[in-house]
C-alpha positions as CSV (number, residue, x, y, z in Angstrom):
1,M,139.5,-103.9,34.3
2,K,140.0,-100.2,34.5
3,K,137.7,-97.6,33.0
4,K,138.6,-96.8,29.4
5,N,137.1,-93.4,29.8
6,E,136.9,-91.7,33.2
7,S,133.9,-89.7,32.1
8,S,131.8,-92.7,31.2
9,A,129.9,-94.7,33.8
10,L,130.8,-98.4,34.4
11,Y,128.2,-100.8,35.8
12,G,128.4,-104.1,37.5
13,V,125.8,-106.9,37.8
14,I,126.4,-109.8,40.2
15,G,124.0,-112.7,39.7
16,L,122.6,-113.5,36.3
17,G,119.1,-114.8,37.0
18,R,116.2,-113.4,35.0
19,F,116.5,-110.0,36.7
20,G,120.3,-109.8,36.5
21,T,120.4,-110.9,32.8
22,A,117.7,-108.5,31.8
23,L,119.6,-105.7,33.6
24,V,122.8,-106.5,31.7
25,K,121.1,-106.6,28.4
26,T,119.3,-103.3,29.1
27,L,122.4,-101.5,30.1
28,A,124.5,-102.9,27.3
29,G,121.8,-102.1,24.8
30,A,122.0,-98.5,25.9
31,G,125.7,-98.5,25.1
32,K,126.9,-98.8,28.7
33,E,129.9,-100.8,29.8
34,V,128.9,-103.6,32.1
35,I,130.8,-106.2,34.2
36,A,128.6,-109.3,34.6
37,I,129.4,-112.0,37.1
38,D,127.8,-115.3,38.0
39,K,129.0,-118.7,39.2
40,C,127.1,-120.5,36.3
41,E,129.1,-120.7,33.1
42,E,126.0,-121.2,31.0
43,K,124.4,-117.9,32.4
44,V,127.6,-116.0,31.8
45,R,127.8,-117.3,28.3
46,E,124.3,-116.0,27.6
47,V,125.5,-112.4,28.1
48,R,128.9,-112.6,26.4
49,G,127.3,-111.2,23.3
50,D,126.2,-108.1,25.2
51,T,129.4,-107.4,27.2
52,D,133.1,-108.1,26.9
53,Y,133.4,-108.3,30.6
54,A,131.4,-111.4,31.6
55,F,133.1,-113.5,34.3
56,T,132.4,-116.9,35.8
57,V,133.3,-116.7,39.5
58,D,132.7,-119.8,41.7
59,N,133.7,-118.2,45.0
60,L,132.6,-114.6,45.5
61,S,135.4,-113.6,47.8
62,E,136.9,-110.1,48.0
63,A,140.0,-111.2,46.0
64,A,137.9,-112.9,43.3
65,L,135.7,-109.8,42.9
66,K,138.7,-107.5,42.6
67,E,140.1,-109.7,39.8
68,T,137.0,-108.9,37.8
69,G,137.5,-105.1,38.3
70,I,134.2,-104.7,40.0
71,Q,135.7,-102.1,42.4
72,N,136.1,-99.7,39.4
73,C,132.3,-99.6,38.9
74,D,130.2,-96.5,39.6
75,T,127.2,-98.7,40.3
76,V,126.9,-102.4,41.2
77,T,123.7,-104.2,41.4
78,V,123.7,-107.4,43.5
79,C,121.0,-109.6,42.0
80,I,121.4,-112.6,44.3
81,G,118.0,-113.4,45.7
82,E,117.5,-117.0,46.8
83,Q,120.7,-117.3,48.8
84,V,120.2,-114.6,51.4
85,D,123.5,-115.1,53.2
86,M,125.4,-114.9,49.9
87,S,123.5,-111.8,48.9
88,I,124.4,-110.1,52.2
89,L,128.0,-111.1,52.1
90,T,128.5,-110.0,48.5
91,T,126.8,-106.7,49.1
92,M,129.1,-106.1,52.1
93,L,132.2,-106.9,50.0
94,V,131.2,-104.6,47.2
95,I,130.6,-101.8,49.6
96,K,133.9,-102.5,51.3
97,L,135.6,-102.3,47.9
98,G,134.5,-98.7,47.7
99,V,131.8,-98.8,45.0
100,P,129.9,-95.5,45.3
101,N,126.4,-96.8,44.5
102,V,125.4,-100.3,45.5
103,I,121.9,-101.7,44.7
104,A,120.8,-105.0,46.1
105,K,117.9,-107.2,45.2
106,A,115.9,-108.4,48.3
107,T,113.3,-111.2,48.6
108,S,111.7,-110.2,51.9
109,E,111.3,-107.1,54.1
110,V,113.8,-108.5,56.6
111,H,116.4,-109.2,53.9
112,G,115.8,-105.7,52.6
113,E,116.2,-104.1,56.0
114,V,119.6,-105.8,56.5
115,L,120.8,-104.6,53.1
116,K,119.6,-101.1,53.8
117,R,121.5,-101.0,57.2
118,M,124.7,-101.9,55.3
119,G,124.2,-98.9,53.0
120,A,122.7,-100.5,49.9
121,T,119.8,-99.2,47.9
122,V,117.2,-102.0,48.0
123,V,114.9,-103.1,45.3
124,F,112.1,-105.7,45.3
125,P,111.8,-106.6,41.5
126,E,108.9,-109.0,41.7
127,A,106.9,-106.6,43.9
128,D,107.7,-103.6,41.8
129,M,106.6,-105.4,38.6
130,A,103.4,-106.5,40.3
131,V,102.6,-102.9,41.2
132,R,103.1,-101.8,37.6
133,I,100.9,-104.6,36.2
134,G,98.3,-103.9,38.9
135,R,98.2,-100.2,37.8
136,R,97.7,-101.2,34.2
137,L,94.7,-103.4,35.2
138,I,93.2,-100.8,37.6
139,F,93.5,-97.7,35.4
140,G,93.1,-99.4,32.0
141,N,94.8,-96.3,30.6
142,L,98.4,-97.2,30.0
143,L,98.7,-98.7,26.5
144,D,102.4,-99.7,26.3
145,Y,105.8,-98.4,27.2
146,V,109.5,-98.8,26.4
147,A,111.9,-98.8,29.4
148,L,115.1,-97.0,28.7
149,A,118.2,-96.6,30.9
150,D,118.4,-94.4,34.1
151,G,114.7,-94.7,35.0
152,V,113.4,-93.1,31.7
153,E,110.5,-94.5,29.7
154,V,108.7,-93.8,26.5
155,R,105.0,-94.4,27.2
156,R,101.7,-94.2,25.2
157,I,98.7,-93.0,27.2
158,T,95.1,-92.5,26.3
159,A,94.1,-88.8,26.6
160,G,91.4,-88.2,29.1
161,G,90.2,-86.2,32.1
162,R,91.6,-82.8,32.4
163,V,93.5,-82.7,29.1
164,L,90.4,-83.1,26.9
165,G,89.5,-79.8,25.2
166,R,92.8,-78.3,26.1
167,T,95.8,-77.5,24.0
168,I,99.3,-78.8,24.4
169,Q,100.4,-75.3,25.4
170,Q,97.7,-75.2,28.1
171,V,98.5,-78.6,29.5
172,D,102.3,-77.6,29.5
173,V,103.6,-81.0,30.6
174,R,107.2,-79.9,30.3
175,R,106.8,-77.3,33.0
176,V,104.2,-79.0,35.2
177,Y,105.5,-82.6,35.1
178,G,109.0,-82.4,33.7
179,I,108.2,-84.7,30.7
180,N,107.9,-84.2,27.0
181,I,105.2,-85.1,24.4
182,I,106.9,-86.6,21.4
183,A,103.8,-87.7,19.4
184,V,100.0,-87.6,19.3
185,E,97.8,-90.1,17.6
186,R,94.2,-89.5,16.3
187,N,92.1,-91.9,14.2
188,G,95.0,-94.2,13.5
189,H,97.4,-91.4,12.3
190,T,100.5,-90.4,14.2
191,N,101.6,-86.8,14.3
192,V,105.1,-85.9,15.4
193,E,105.1,-82.3,14.0
194,F,102.2,-81.0,16.1
195,N,101.8,-77.4,17.1
196,A,101.4,-76.0,20.6
197,D,97.7,-75.2,19.8
198,Y,96.9,-78.9,19.1
199,T,93.7,-79.6,21.1
200,F,93.3,-83.0,22.8
201,A,90.1,-84.9,22.0
202,E,88.4,-88.1,23.1
203,G,90.3,-91.1,21.6
204,D,93.6,-89.3,21.2
205,T,96.8,-91.2,22.3
206,I,99.7,-89.2,23.8
207,T,103.3,-90.5,23.6
208,V,105.5,-89.0,26.3
209,I,109.1,-89.5,27.4
210,G,110.5,-88.8,30.8
211,N,111.3,-90.1,34.3
212,V,109.0,-93.0,35.3
213,D,107.7,-91.3,38.5
214,K,106.9,-88.1,36.6
215,I,105.0,-89.9,33.9
216,D,103.1,-91.9,36.6
217,R,102.0,-88.5,38.1
218,F,100.8,-87.3,34.8
219,E,98.9,-90.5,34.2
220,Q,97.3,-90.3,37.6
221,D,96.2,-86.8,37.0
222,L,94.5,-87.8,33.8
223,E,92.2,-90.0,35.8
224,E,91.0,-87.2,38.1
């Protein structure tokens, strides 16, 4: 397939295990066009309600990949984890096809190192999720969050530490952290029309939106 609109991003996901399927659904749910590929017809059928471009491909050869239009993608994520040789070969082919951004799932440090040397951005989904869960257990501060596209989250955080007794204007999260406060909660009531002189108190909950790393930094500072 070719892009319908040259200004809109096109994404590719190869490998529809739990990680790949969740990625397709997240991107499609955000209104993105996604090419989804797997050798299992049942897995492909599962995402056909999310994207019009779901393909069953038994042999991930260069020719077969080109037939799906994967070379037209701005970003392709290779989500093949268990078959390391297939993961490496597929990543190599996608890079060869000229896709600008290639992300590859790795299951070990050695696997990840090979993928990096080929020019792919490497992710360790299970390890990354373990870190996030660990942080929730350690800090006990993160209440819940909603992951959006492009590394953006909406997150509810218990007010504490350095923000207590200070106003929204004094904390100035937009300037200091590059995130935005979209709601504050006190005594079971949610306020979305707060003023800059709103003063944080013990028991308040702050709902923020922004890049995951920037929210993480804000959350860490609350513990200091």
